[in-house]
SEKE-421478 format. One record per residue (C-alpha): residue number from 1; residue in three letters; x negated, y negated, z negated. Coordinates in nm, 2 decimals. Layout:
BEGIN
k | r | east | north | up
NUM | ala | X | Y | Z $
...
//
This chain:
BEGIN
k | r | east | north | up
1 | met | 5.77 | -3.71 | -3.97 $
2 | leu | 5.92 | -3.55 | -3.66 $
3 | lys | 6.21 | -3.79 | -3.68 $
4 | leu | 5.97 | -4.08 | -3.70 $
5 | phe | 5.78 | -3.95 | -3.40 $
6 | arg | 6.10 | -3.93 | -3.20 $
7 | ile | 6.19 | -4.29 | -3.29 $
8 | his | 5.84 | -4.40 | -3.17 $
9 | phe | 5.87 | -4.19 | -2.85 $
10 | val | 6.21 | -4.35 | -2.77 $
11 | ile | 6.07 | -4.70 | -2.84 $
12 | leu | 5.77 | -4.63 | -2.62 $
13 | leu | 5.99 | -4.49 | -2.34 $
14 | phe | 6.22 | -4.79 | -2.36 $
15 | tyr | 5.92 | -5.03 | -2.35 $
16 | gln | 5.78 | -4.85 | -2.04 $
17 | val | 6.11 | -4.89 | -1.86 $
18 | gln | 6.12 | -5.26 | -1.94 $
19 | val | 5.76 | -5.31 | -1.82 $
20 | tyr | 5.82 | -5.14 | -1.49 $
21 | ala | 6.17 | -5.27 | -1.42 $
22 | tyr | 6.05 | -5.55 | -1.19 $
23 | ile | 5.84 | -5.60 | -0.88 $
24 | asp | 5.49 | -5.74 | -0.91 $
25 | val | 5.47 | -5.99 | -0.62 $
26 | asp | 5.15 | -6.15 | -0.75 $
27 | lys | 4.92 | -5.86 | -0.68 $
28 | ala | 5.10 | -5.73 | -0.37 $
29 | ser | 4.93 | -5.77 | -0.03 $
30 | leu | 5.07 | -6.01 | 0.23 $
31 | gly | 5.32 | -5.86 | 0.47 $
32 | glu | 5.46 | -5.96 | 0.81 $
33 | thr | 5.72 | -6.24 | 0.81 $
34 | arg | 6.02 | -6.11 | 1.00 $
35 | ile | 6.28 | -6.32 | 0.83 $
36 | asn | 6.19 | -6.69 | 0.79 $
37 | his | 6.31 | -6.82 | 0.46 $
38 | lys | 6.32 | -7.20 | 0.39 $
39 | glu | 6.36 | -7.41 | 0.08 $
40 | asn | 6.73 | -7.46 | 0.14 $
41 | asp | 6.79 | -7.08 | 0.14 $
42 | phe | 6.75 | -7.07 | -0.23 $
43 | lys | 6.84 | -7.29 | -0.53 $
44 | val | 6.70 | -7.32 | -0.88 $
45 | ile | 6.97 | -7.31 | -1.15 $
46 | leu | 6.88 | -7.49 | -1.47 $
47 | asn | 7.04 | -7.42 | -1.80 $
48 | leu | 6.94 | -7.63 | -2.10 $
49 | ser | 6.97 | -7.46 | -2.44 $
50 | pro | 7.12 | -7.63 | -2.76 $
51 | asp | 6.76 | -7.66 | -2.89 $
52 | ala | 6.67 | -7.90 | -2.61 $
53 | asp | 6.67 | -8.27 | -2.72 $
54 | val | 6.82 | -8.55 | -2.51 $
55 | lys | 6.48 | -8.65 | -2.39 $
56 | thr | 6.41 | -8.32 | -2.22 $
57 | lys | 6.39 | -8.36 | -1.85 $
58 | val | 6.31 | -8.06 | -1.63 $
59 | ser | 6.25 | -8.09 | -1.25 $
60 | thr | 6.18 | -7.79 | -1.02 $
61 | lys | 6.10 | -7.74 | -0.66 $
62 | leu | 6.02 | -7.44 | -0.44 $
63 | asp | 5.72 | -7.53 | -0.23 $
64 | gln | 5.84 | -7.52 | 0.14 $
65 | phe | 5.50 | -7.40 | 0.26 $
66 | ser | 5.47 | -7.11 | 0.02 $
67 | phe | 5.74 | -6.88 | 0.14 $
68 | glu | 5.59 | -6.54 | 0.24 $
69 | trp | 5.66 | -6.17 | 0.24 $
70 | val | 5.46 | -5.92 | 0.04 $
71 | arg | 5.44 | -5.55 | 0.07 $
72 | ile | 5.55 | -5.34 | -0.23 $
73 | lys | 5.42 | -4.99 | -0.28 $
74 | glu | 5.32 | -4.99 | 0.10 $
75 | tyr | 5.68 | -4.93 | 0.21 $
76 | leu | 5.89 | -5.23 | 0.11 $
77 | leu | 5.88 | -5.60 | 0.20 $
78 | ala | 5.99 | -5.86 | -0.05 $
79 | pro | 5.98 | -6.24 | -0.03 $
80 | arg | 5.81 | -6.47 | -0.28 $
81 | ala | 5.75 | -6.85 | -0.31 $
82 | arg | 5.57 | -7.09 | -0.54 $
83 | leu | 5.79 | -7.27 | -0.79 $
84 | lys | 5.68 | -7.61 | -0.93 $
85 | val | 5.80 | -7.70 | -1.27 $
86 | lys | 5.77 | -8.04 | -1.45 $
87 | leu | 5.88 | -8.14 | -1.80 $
88 | ser | 5.89 | -8.45 | -2.02 $
89 | his | 5.70 | -8.30 | -2.31 $
90 | met | 5.34 | -8.26 | -2.43 $
91 | ala | 5.17 | -7.97 | -2.24 $
92 | gln | 5.02 | -7.83 | -2.56 $
93 | asp | 5.37 | -7.78 | -2.70 $
94 | leu | 5.50 | -7.59 | -2.40 $
95 | tyr | 5.49 | -7.25 | -2.24 $
96 | leu | 5.71 | -7.04 | -2.02 $
97 | thr | 5.77 | -6.67 | -1.97 $
98 | tyr | 5.84 | -6.49 | -1.65 $
99 | lys | 5.85 | -6.11 | -1.64 $
100 | asp | 5.55 | -6.00 | -1.84 $
101 | lys | 5.36 | -6.33 | -1.82 $
102 | val | 5.32 | -6.62 | -2.05 $
103 | ile | 5.22 | -6.94 | -1.86 $
104 | asn | 5.09 | -7.25 | -2.02 $
105 | phe | 5.13 | -7.61 | -1.89 $
106 | gln | 4.88 | -7.88 | -1.81 $
107 | gly | 4.93 | -8.25 | -1.80 $
108 | arg | 4.88 | -8.58 | -1.97 $
109 | asp | 5.09 | -8.77 | -2.23 $
110 | glu | 5.45 | -8.64 | -2.19 $
111 | val | 5.43 | -8.53 | -1.83 $
112 | ser | 5.36 | -8.16 | -1.81 $
113 | tyr | 5.36 | -7.93 | -1.51 $
114 | thr | 5.28 | -7.58 | -1.38 $
115 | glu | 5.33 | -7.36 | -1.08 $
116 | leu | 5.41 | -6.99 | -1.05 $
117 | phe | 5.50 | -6.74 | -0.78 $
118 | val | 5.85 | -6.61 | -0.81 $
119 | ser | 6.02 | -6.31 | -0.65 $
120 | leu | 6.31 | -6.44 | -0.45 $
121 | tyr | 6.50 | -6.12 | -0.43 $
122 | glu | 6.50 | -6.05 | -0.80 $
123 | lys | 6.71 | -6.19 | -1.08 $
124 | asp | 6.46 | -6.23 | -1.36 $
125 | pro | 6.50 | -6.56 | -1.55 $
126 | ile | 6.22 | -6.81 | -1.63 $
127 | gln | 6.23 | -6.91 | -1.99 $
128 | ile | 6.07 | -7.24 | -2.11 $
129 | tyr | 5.98 | -7.28 | -2.47 $
130 | leu | 5.90 | -7.59 | -2.68 $
131 | lys | 5.72 | -7.52 | -3.00 $
132 | gln | 5.84 | -7.15 | -2.99 $
133 | lys | 6.20 | -7.26 | -2.93 $
134 | leu | 6.38 | -7.17 | -2.61 $
135 | ile | 6.49 | -7.50 | -2.45 $
136 | ala | 6.56 | -7.41 | -2.09 $
137 | thr | 6.62 | -7.12 | -1.85 $
138 | leu | 6.56 | -7.12 | -1.48 $
139 | thr | 6.70 | -6.88 | -1.23 $
140 | val | 6.63 | -6.86 | -0.86 $
141 | ala | 6.94 | -6.77 | -0.66 $
142 | pro | 7.01 | -6.74 | -0.29 $
143 | thr | 7.25 | -6.98 | -0.12 $
144 | lys | 7.56 | -6.83 | 0.04 $
145 | leu | 7.53 | -6.67 | 0.38 $
146 | glu | 7.77 | -6.67 | 0.67 $
147 | ala | 7.64 | -6.33 | 0.78 $
148 | pro | 7.41 | -6.07 | 0.62 $
149 | lys | 7.03 | -6.10 | 0.66 $
150 | ile | 6.90 | -5.74 | 0.68 $
151 | leu | 6.53 | -5.65 | 0.70 $
152 | ile | 6.46 | -5.28 | 0.77 $
153 | asp | 6.09 | -5.22 | 0.76 $
154 | tyr | 5.89 | -5.05 | 1.03 $
155 | thr | 5.83 | -4.76 | 0.80 $
156 | cys | 6.20 | -4.67 | 0.87 $
157 | ser | 6.17 | -4.71 | 1.25 $
158 | arg | 6.17 | -4.33 | 1.33 $
159 | asn | 6.48 | -4.28 | 1.13 $
160 | asp | 6.72 | -4.52 | 1.31 $
161 | ile | 6.85 | -4.66 | 0.98 $
162 | ile | 7.20 | -4.82 | 0.98 $
163 | val | 7.34 | -5.01 | 0.68 $
164 | glu | 7.71 | -5.06 | 0.67 $
165 | gly | 7.92 | -5.27 | 0.42 $
166 | leu | 7.72 | -5.58 | 0.39 $
167 | thr | 7.90 | -5.91 | 0.46 $
168 | ser | 7.70 | -6.21 | 0.33 $
169 | glu | 7.40 | -6.07 | 0.14 $
170 | his | 7.03 | -6.05 | 0.18 $
171 | phe | 6.89 | -5.69 | 0.20 $
172 | ser | 6.54 | -5.55 | 0.25 $
173 | met | 6.47 | -5.18 | 0.28 $
174 | gly | 6.16 | -4.96 | 0.33 $
175 | cys | 6.10 | -4.59 | 0.39 $
176 | his | 5.86 | -4.31 | 0.30 $
177 | thr | 5.87 | -3.96 | 0.43 $
178 | arg | 5.74 | -3.67 | 0.21 $
179 | arg | 5.68 | -3.31 | 0.31 $
180 | ile | 5.87 | -3.05 | 0.11 $
181 | gly | 5.89 | -2.67 | 0.15 $
182 | arg | 5.64 | -2.40 | 0.23 $
183 | phe | 5.34 | -2.46 | 0.46 $
184 | gly | 5.44 | -2.38 | 0.82 $
185 | lys | 5.80 | -2.45 | 0.74 $
186 | glu | 5.78 | -2.80 | 0.59 $
187 | met | 6.08 | -3.02 | 0.60 $
188 | pro | 6.11 | -3.40 | 0.56 $
189 | met | 6.25 | -3.57 | 0.25 $
190 | leu | 6.31 | -3.94 | 0.33 $
191 | glu | 6.28 | -4.17 | 0.03 $
192 | ile | 6.42 | -4.52 | 0.08 $
193 | met | 6.37 | -4.83 | -0.14 $
194 | trp | 6.59 | -5.14 | -0.12 $
195 | ile | 6.64 | -5.47 | -0.29 $
196 | ser | 6.90 | -5.75 | -0.26 $
197 | pro | 6.92 | -6.07 | -0.47 $
198 | glu | 7.30 | -6.06 | -0.47 $
199 | leu | 7.36 | -5.69 | -0.53 $
200 | arg | 7.30 | -5.46 | -0.81 $
201 | val | 7.40 | -5.10 | -0.88 $
202 | leu | 7.66 | -5.16 | -1.14 $
203 | asp | 7.47 | -5.27 | -1.46 $
204 | asn | 7.14 | -5.13 | -1.34 $
205 | glu | 6.86 | -5.37 | -1.23 $
206 | gln | 6.55 | -5.16 | -1.24 $
207 | leu | 6.41 | -5.27 | -0.91 $
208 | pro | 6.36 | -5.16 | -0.64 $
209 | tyr | 6.65 | -4.92 | -0.60 $
210 | his | 6.59 | -4.57 | -0.46 $
211 | ala | 6.77 | -4.31 | -0.26 $
212 | thr | 6.67 | -3.98 | -0.10 $
213 | phe | 6.78 | -3.82 | 0.23 $
214 | leu | 6.75 | -3.45 | 0.27 $
215 | asn | 6.97 | -3.42 | 0.57 $
216 | lys | 7.18 | -3.64 | 0.80 $
217 | gln | 7.46 | -3.70 | 0.55 $
218 | pro | 7.49 | -4.07 | 0.46 $
219 | val | 7.41 | -4.22 | 0.12 $
220 | gln | 7.69 | -4.42 | -0.03 $
221 | ile | 7.61 | -4.67 | -0.31 $
222 | lys | 7.86 | -4.85 | -0.52 $
223 | val | 7.73 | -5.21 | -0.58 $
224 | gln | 7.85 | -5.53 | -0.74 $
225 | asn | 7.78 | -5.88 | -0.62 $
226 | ile | 7.64 | -6.05 | -0.93 $
227 | tyr | 7.78 | -6.39 | -0.82 $
228 | thr | 8.13 | -6.31 | -0.70 $
229 | lys | 8.17 | -6.00 | -0.93 $
230 | glu | 8.31 | -5.81 | -0.62 $
231 | glu | 8.25 | -5.44 | -0.62 $
232 | lys | 8.22 | -5.24 | -0.30 $
233 | val | 8.04 | -4.95 | -0.14 $
234 | ile | 7.76 | -4.98 | 0.11 $
235 | thr | 7.67 | -4.69 | 0.33 $
236 | ile | 7.32 | -4.61 | 0.46 $
237 | lys | 7.28 | -4.37 | 0.75 $
238 | ala | 6.95 | -4.21 | 0.87 $
239 | lys | 6.84 | -3.96 | 1.13 $
240 | ile | 6.63 | -3.68 | 0.96 $
241 | pro | 6.44 | -3.42 | 1.17 $
242 | lys | 6.49 | -3.06 | 1.07 $
243 | arg | 6.12 | -2.99 | 1.07 $
244 | leu | 5.79 | -3.17 | 1.01 $
245 | his | 5.50 | -3.03 | 1.20 $
246 | arg | 5.14 | -3.09 | 1.11 $
247 | met | 4.99 | -3.02 | 1.45 $
248 | phe | 5.09 | -3.22 | 1.76 $
249 | thr | 4.97 | -3.15 | 2.11 $
250 | ala | 4.99 | -3.35 | 2.44 $
251 | tyr | 4.87 | -3.32 | 2.79 $
252 | gly | 4.78 | -3.58 | 3.06 $
253 | leu | 4.69 | -3.61 | 3.42 $
254 | gly | 4.59 | -3.88 | 3.67 $
255 | pro | 4.37 | -3.99 | 3.96 $
256 | tyr | 4.01 | -4.06 | 3.86 $
257 | ala | 3.70 | -4.19 | 4.04 $
258 | phe | 3.43 | -3.93 | 4.01 $
259 | asn | 3.06 | -4.00 | 4.08 $
260 | thr | 2.79 | -3.74 | 4.02 $
261 | glu | 2.41 | -3.74 | 4.08 $
262 | thr | 2.12 | -3.50 | 4.06 $
263 | asp | 1.76 | -3.46 | 4.19 $
264 | asp | 1.70 | -3.21 | 4.47 $
265 | gly | 1.36 | -3.12 | 4.33 $
266 | ser | 1.17 | -3.34 | 4.58 $
267 | gly | 1.24 | -3.67 | 4.43 $
268 | asn | 1.55 | -3.73 | 4.64 $
269 | arg | 1.88 | -3.82 | 4.47 $
270 | leu | 2.18 | -3.63 | 4.57 $
271 | lys | 2.52 | -3.79 | 4.52 $
272 | asn | 2.88 | -3.69 | 4.52 $
273 | lys | 3.11 | -3.99 | 4.53 $
274 | val | 3.48 | -3.92 | 4.51 $
275 | asn | 3.72 | -4.21 | 4.51 $
276 | val | 4.02 | -4.00 | 4.39 $
277 | ala | 3.98 | -3.68 | 4.20 $
278 | pro | 4.23 | -3.48 | 3.99 $
279 | ala | 4.18 | -3.52 | 3.62 $
280 | leu | 4.35 | -3.31 | 3.35 $
281 | phe | 4.36 | -3.38 | 2.98 $
282 | phe | 4.46 | -3.20 | 2.66 $
283 | tyr | 4.50 | -3.35 | 2.31 $
284 | leu | 4.57 | -3.22 | 1.96 $
285 | asn | 4.61 | -3.38 | 1.62 $
286 | tyr | 4.63 | -3.18 | 1.30 $
287 | lys | 4.75 | -3.39 | 1.01 $
288 | ile | 4.57 | -3.31 | 0.69 $
289 | ser | 4.70 | -3.60 | 0.48 $
290 | glu | 4.83 | -3.95 | 0.52 $
291 | thr | 4.49 | -4.08 | 0.62 $
292 | ala | 4.29 | -3.78 | 0.74 $
293 | ser | 4.34 | -3.55 | 1.05 $
294 | val | 4.15 | -3.31 | 1.28 $
295 | arg | 4.16 | -3.44 | 1.64 $
296 | gly | 4.06 | -3.26 | 1.95 $
297 | phe | 4.05 | -3.34 | 2.33 $
298 | asp | 3.96 | -3.18 | 2.66 $
299 | ala | 3.89 | -3.37 | 2.98 $
300 | ala | 3.84 | -3.19 | 3.31 $
301 | val | 3.76 | -3.36 | 3.64 $
302 | phe | 3.68 | -3.16 | 3.95 $
303 | lys | 3.62 | -3.23 | 4.32 $
304 | asp | 3.30 | -3.14 | 4.49 $
305 | ser | 3.14 | -3.13 | 4.14 $
306 | asn | 3.29 | -2.99 | 3.82 $
307 | phe | 3.29 | -3.17 | 3.48 $
308 | asn | 3.45 | -3.07 | 3.15 $
309 | asn | 3.42 | -3.25 | 2.83 $
310 | ala | 3.58 | -3.13 | 2.50 $
311 | gly | 3.55 | -3.24 | 2.14 $
312 | met | 3.67 | -3.18 | 1.79 $
313 | tyr | 3.66 | -3.45 | 1.52 $
314 | leu | 3.76 | -3.53 | 1.17 $
315 | gly | 3.94 | -3.86 | 1.17 $
316 | asn | 3.96 | -4.07 | 0.85 $
317 | asp | 4.15 | -4.40 | 0.83 $
318 | phe | 3.93 | -4.64 | 0.64 $
319 | gly | 4.06 | -5.00 | 0.69 $
320 | phe | 4.40 | -5.16 | 0.73 $
321 | ser | 4.51 | -5.51 | 0.82 $
322 | phe | 4.80 | -5.72 | 0.96 $
323 | asp | 5.05 | -5.57 | 0.72 $
324 | asn | 4.91 | -5.21 | 0.77 $
325 | lys | 4.98 | -5.22 | 1.14 $
326 | leu | 4.62 | -5.24 | 1.24 $
327 | tyr | 4.39 | -4.97 | 1.11 $
328 | phe | 4.05 | -4.83 | 1.19 $
329 | thr | 3.95 | -4.46 | 1.20 $
330 | thr | 3.61 | -4.30 | 1.20 $
331 | leu | 3.56 | -3.99 | 1.42 $
332 | ile | 3.29 | -3.75 | 1.31 $
333 | gly | 3.24 | -3.42 | 1.48 $
334 | met | 3.09 | -3.26 | 1.79 $
335 | gln | 3.16 | -3.20 | 2.16 $
336 | tyr | 3.11 | -2.94 | 2.43 $
337 | leu | 3.00 | -3.04 | 2.78 $
338 | tyr | 3.00 | -2.85 | 3.10 $
339 | phe | 2.87 | -2.98 | 3.44 $
340 | lys | 2.80 | -2.82 | 3.77 $
341 | phe | 2.69 | -3.04 | 4.06 $
342 | asp | 2.77 | -2.78 | 4.33 $
343 | asp | 2.71 | -2.41 | 4.40 $
344 | asp | 2.34 | -2.47 | 4.47 $
345 | phe | 2.26 | -2.59 | 4.12 $
346 | asp | 2.28 | -2.42 | 3.78 $
347 | ala | 2.54 | -2.54 | 3.54 $
348 | val | 2.47 | -2.75 | 3.23 $
349 | ser | 2.65 | -2.61 | 2.93 $
350 | glu | 2.57 | -2.74 | 2.58 $
351 | ala | 2.69 | -2.89 | 2.26 $
352 | ile | 2.65 | -3.26 | 2.21 $
353 | phe | 2.71 | -3.48 | 1.91 $
354 | pro | 2.83 | -3.83 | 1.99 $
355 | gln | 3.02 | -4.00 | 1.71 $
356 | gly | 3.31 | -4.25 | 1.74 $
357 | ile | 3.55 | -4.50 | 1.60 $
358 | glu | 3.91 | -4.58 | 1.70 $
359 | val | 4.13 | -4.89 | 1.64 $
360 | met | 4.51 | -4.86 | 1.64 $
361 | tyr | 4.78 | -5.13 | 1.64 $
362 | arg | 5.12 | -4.99 | 1.56 $
363 | his | 5.46 | -5.15 | 1.65 $
364 | ala | 5.27 | -5.36 | 1.91 $
365 | phe | 5.44 | -5.68 | 2.02 $
366 | gly | 5.72 | -5.62 | 1.77 $
367 | ile | 5.84 | -5.30 | 1.95 $
368 | pro | 5.89 | -5.02 | 1.69 $
369 | asn | 5.67 | -4.72 | 1.73 $
370 | tyr | 5.48 | -4.85 | 2.04 $
371 | ile | 5.11 | -4.82 | 1.99 $
372 | ile | 4.80 | -4.98 | 2.14 $
373 | ser | 4.49 | -4.80 | 2.05 $
374 | gly | 4.13 | -4.80 | 2.18 $
375 | gly | 3.80 | -4.63 | 2.08 $
376 | ile | 3.46 | -4.53 | 2.18 $
377 | phe | 3.22 | -4.23 | 2.14 $
378 | leu | 2.85 | -4.31 | 2.17 $
379 | ser | 2.55 | -4.07 | 2.18 $
380 | thr | 2.34 | -4.03 | 1.86 $
381 | thr | 2.02 | -3.94 | 2.04 $
382 | asp | 1.81 | -4.10 | 2.31 $
383 | ala | 1.77 | -3.77 | 2.49 $
384 | ile | 2.13 | -3.78 | 2.61 $
385 | lys | 2.31 | -4.09 | 2.74 $
386 | tyr | 2.69 | -4.07 | 2.66 $
387 | glu | 2.98 | -4.31 | 2.65 $
388 | asn | 3.34 | -4.23 | 2.63 $
389 | ala | 3.57 | -4.53 | 2.59 $
390 | trp | 3.95 | -4.54 | 2.61 $
391 | leu | 4.25 | -4.77 | 2.58 $
392 | arg | 4.61 | -4.63 | 2.53 $
393 | trp | 4.95 | -4.78 | 2.53 $
394 | gly | 5.28 | -4.60 | 2.46 $
395 | lys | 5.53 | -4.43 | 2.23 $
396 | asn | 5.61 | -4.07 | 2.31 $
397 | tyr | 5.45 | -4.06 | 2.65 $
398 | phe | 5.15 | -4.30 | 2.69 $
399 | trp | 4.92 | -4.45 | 2.95 $
400 | glu | 4.55 | -4.42 | 2.91 $
401 | leu | 4.26 | -4.60 | 3.07 $
402 | asn | 3.94 | -4.40 | 3.03 $
403 | leu | 3.57 | -4.42 | 3.11 $
404 | ile | 3.33 | -4.13 | 3.06 $
405 | ser | 2.96 | -4.16 | 3.14 $
406 | trp | 2.70 | -3.89 | 3.07 $
407 | ala | 2.33 | -3.85 | 3.18 $
408 | lys | 2.06 | -3.60 | 3.09 $
409 | asp | 1.73 | -3.51 | 3.26 $
410 | asp | 1.81 | -3.53 | 3.64 $
411 | phe | 2.19 | -3.51 | 3.60 $
412 | ser | 2.44 | -3.79 | 3.56 $
413 | val | 2.82 | -3.82 | 3.57 $
414 | lys | 3.05 | -4.13 | 3.57 $
415 | thr | 3.42 | -4.09 | 3.59 $
416 | trp | 3.70 | -4.34 | 3.52 $
417 | gly | 4.07 | -4.39 | 3.59 $
418 | val | 4.42 | -4.41 | 3.46 $
419 | ser | 4.63 | -4.12 | 3.34 $
420 | ile | 4.97 | -4.06 | 3.18 $
421 | gly | 5.01 | -3.84 | 2.88 $
422 | phe | 5.31 | -3.64 | 2.76 $
423 | pro | 5.39 | -3.48 | 2.42 $
424 | phe | 5.38 | -3.11 | 2.45 $
425 | lys | 5.47 | -2.91 | 2.14 $
426 | gly | 5.44 | -2.92 | 1.76 $
427 | phe | 5.30 | -2.64 | 1.55 $
428 | leu | 5.26 | -2.54 | 1.19 $
//
């Protein structure tokens, strides 16, 4: 009984390996096209089996308008296209298999046809059956290159990836950084995934291939070109930081316009209008997970009047678009506000509860790690008027355009300007 169980377990394990030894390009989300593939970049190889009769005619074509890149496991881009297949047999007698799918034909008389999405960087054959007999095999293969075509995904942009040893192959790679080690002393473990239609790791074709970086030492992989049978070693180099912090801080400063108003008690409005006032800012971001963080800020503007606005928020990323480069974040929390018109008036010091949303676009204009972001906080009560809107652009240091407007009872503040922010220090 135990022996039988072991046999069943081995069969099940083998079956699972077979099922997951390919990339599912059908259900993957669309990614950004950074290498334009055309119909002439690939060829469809037809092999007729001995069971095919002399009347069997097979025609194939990759649709020139269907080439697109899809994102696999959020970290890897792979190309796909729609393959058109036509045969000279009755549709009811035909079917084809591709990966884990069985696809039937449609047609009239002895003209049958179908279409399917194929993964262009994989080597899985398409098998055509007539009355349960294999009559033809189709394989999509790349045409020969004069120089390598390498796509390193933006997920690798912080690691300065270099791939050496490629000569005339297609190559796509993505990255994912995991946190390892104890809290407060966490280190990065960089996982890379890669695929190539020409290369395989010796006899292994369970795609995509994986490798792990724990330090700056390169990864060397012995591969074979399945078409030329040439064996060689490719080298992948990456920069790995020694530590991964969870809390990041930054500070900023800049000239701001600063307008304040109040009532003198007799119905007259008193105004302080300052064209250029010093403004100081402080920011923090504590990363809880890949999509959640605690964010804080403090904005202080002072000249004639004093104004300080600080907040603490839980940020949750809830929507992604444009190949995960554009995403939206809700900001739920509270703020503290301090305002003093001048020495003759009492200060206003209280908690307020505006809520906000932020939109961020990463790798803007095709520049790795440069970010455009913007957001707004709005008051949740009619008793307090509050708006805080911002627009940022940058990489490590950043430029920020900001407007803050607050009014309650007889007091009002409006300040706006441009500041520059600098990363300060990482903690935890």
